[in-house]
N, C-alpha and C positions, 0 to 999 in steps of 0.2 A: 652400288652402296655396299659397304663394308659389312658381315654379319654382325660386328659390335659394336657398331654407329646402328643399326635398325634393332638389336637388343638393348642398349641404351635409349633410344627413342620411346621405345615399348617400354619400357619400365618407368621412364620419366611420366610419360602417358595414364600407366597404371596409377603410379602415386599419384598423380595432381587427380585422377579419377578418386582413389581412396581419399584424399585427404577432402575433397569436396565432397564425400558423400558422409564422411564423418561429422564434417560443419552442418548439414544440413542435419543429419540424425541428433547431434547433441542440441541443436536448437529445438527441435520438436521436443527431447527429453526436458529439456528445462522451461519449453513453455508449459508440458504436461506438469512437472511437478509444479509449477507455479498455480495451475489450475486449481489441482488436486488440495495445494496449501488454502490457496483462498476459499475453495470449497469446504473445508474443514474448520477455516476460523467462521464462514458464515453460519455453521451447523454449530460450532461453538456460543454463538451469539444468540443463537435461538434457544439451545439446551438452558443458557442462562437468565435470558430474558422471559421466556416462554415457557420455563419449565419443563424442557424437553417434549412440548406436545408433537407427540408421532404425525399428526396431520402435517405442520409445518416442515419437520424434519423430513418427510415426504416429499413435499412440496422442493425443498432445498436439493433433494435427489434428482428431480426432474428437471431441476433448471439447468440451461445450456451455459458453457463456459463463459460466453459473452455477457451473460445475463448476471453471472456471480461475481465478471469484473466490473459490473457497471454499480453492481449494490457496494462492491468493497471502495469504490470511486466516490460514490455518495457517504458511506460511513465516513471515510477519510475526510470529505469537506464539512461535515457535521462535526467530524473532532475540532477542527482546524478552528471552525464557527467557535465554538466551546472554549477553546484555548483563547480566540479574540475577546470572548466575554468576558472571560475571567482576568484577562490583562485590563480592559477597560475598568472591571471592577475595581482593581487595585489602584489603578490611577483615579479613581472618583475618591475612593477610599484618600487615598494621600491628599486630594486636592481639599476635601473637606477638612480633614485636621489641621493643614494647612490655614483654611481660612478660620476654624475653630482658634488656630493659636495665635493667629494677629487680631480678631476680636478682642480675645482673651487680652491680649498685649495692650491692645489700645483702650479697653476698658481699666485697665488694671494702672495705665499711665494719667488716666484723667482724674482718677479719683484714687 
């Protein structure tokens, strides 16, 4: 085998290893940044809703990333439920106004 072929193969293997390492490292960095962002959101929530209670903030500091992720999932579901309730409320309000208008029109037409 020629020396140039060996060098080319060696450089190719090194490049592939470098790309694979970069992909793994970047995935870990993205995961860590995501976890830090979620932890900060939970701390902000505790600060807003519980007036910065030091005990709760310390509790949040000691939670594992999977616990923080679970909390964020629950918060997202609660927020989606709140949005659905608001939507139902608007639908009920519209339906009530429609019934009121129909009854008013019916009464007006009879008298």
